[in-house]
N, C-alpha and C positions, 0 to 999 in steps of 0.2 A: 690285761695290763698294761700292753703295750701303749695303747690309745691314751692312756693318760700324760704319755709325755710330749703329744703333740700339741697340747694346748697350756697356757700358763695355769688355768686354775689346776687341771690336771697334775700338774707339777707341785704346786700349790698344796695337792690334796697326799700327793707322795711324800713329801716333805712334813705334813702334819704326821702323816703316818711315822714316819720316821721319829719324829721328836717324841710323839708317844709312846714308842718300842723303846727309843733310848732312856726314856725316865723309867718305866718299867726295869729295864735291866739293871740300871743305877738302884734304886731302890730295892728290888729285892733279890739281886745278885751281888751287885759290886759293895753295896752298902754292909750288907751282913758279911759279906767276906773280911771287909774293913776293921768292924767291930768287934765280931765274933771269935773270929778266926785269926786275927791282927797281920791282915795281909792287904795292905792299902794298895798294893801295884793296881789293881783292876778300876779302883775308884779314879786313883790319879789319871789313867788313860780316858776314863768313858765320860768323867765329868768334863771336860773341856770340848770332847764331841758334842754331849748334848747339849753345851751352851752354845757351839758355834750351829748347830741343827736349829735352836730355840730363835738364835737372831737370824739365822736364813729364813725361818716362816716369818717372823716377824717383819723383815724388808721385803720379803716376796708378798706378803699379805698387802702392805700399802704400796708395792708397786701393781698390784693385778688391781687394788682398789681405784688408782687413779686411772689405770688403763681401762677398767670395765666401767667406770661412773659411777661406783657404790654411792650410793648416800650412806654418809658417815652415822648416821642416826638410826639408820634400819639394820645395816649390815657390816661395816667394815667395824666399827668397836665390838660387836659382838664375838669376832674373828679374832681381833686383837685379843681381849679378853679371854677367849677360850685360852691360848696359849702359856698364861697367867695361872691359869686354874689344873692342877693336876689331871693329866688326862682328857682335858677339854677338848683338847684336837680332834678325839676319837668321836666325841659328843656332835662338835662343830662340823665333822668331814658328814657326820649321818645326818645332819639335822639342814644344815646350809649348803655346802660346797656340793655335795652328789647330787642337787637338784639344779646347779646352774649350768 
């Protein structure tokens, strides 16, 4: 795991994982707590955190794409699209980022 911190693609993979996990926690823990138990505190905290990680993933994708000279039509658009699809960051990590 430590080796992922040494490269920009590795850091992008970590951010993608954190984005996916934060969405899982938001959907399966924070939202039920908010709607079924009338306790919105966790959703109020986790919502902005997930949003910040989402933006961090998006901006890092663009930065890595420019640095690595990725072609937009073959790689970059797939990674950007993945962050808009729920749990897409897990899929894109497995299919594209782990092989780079």
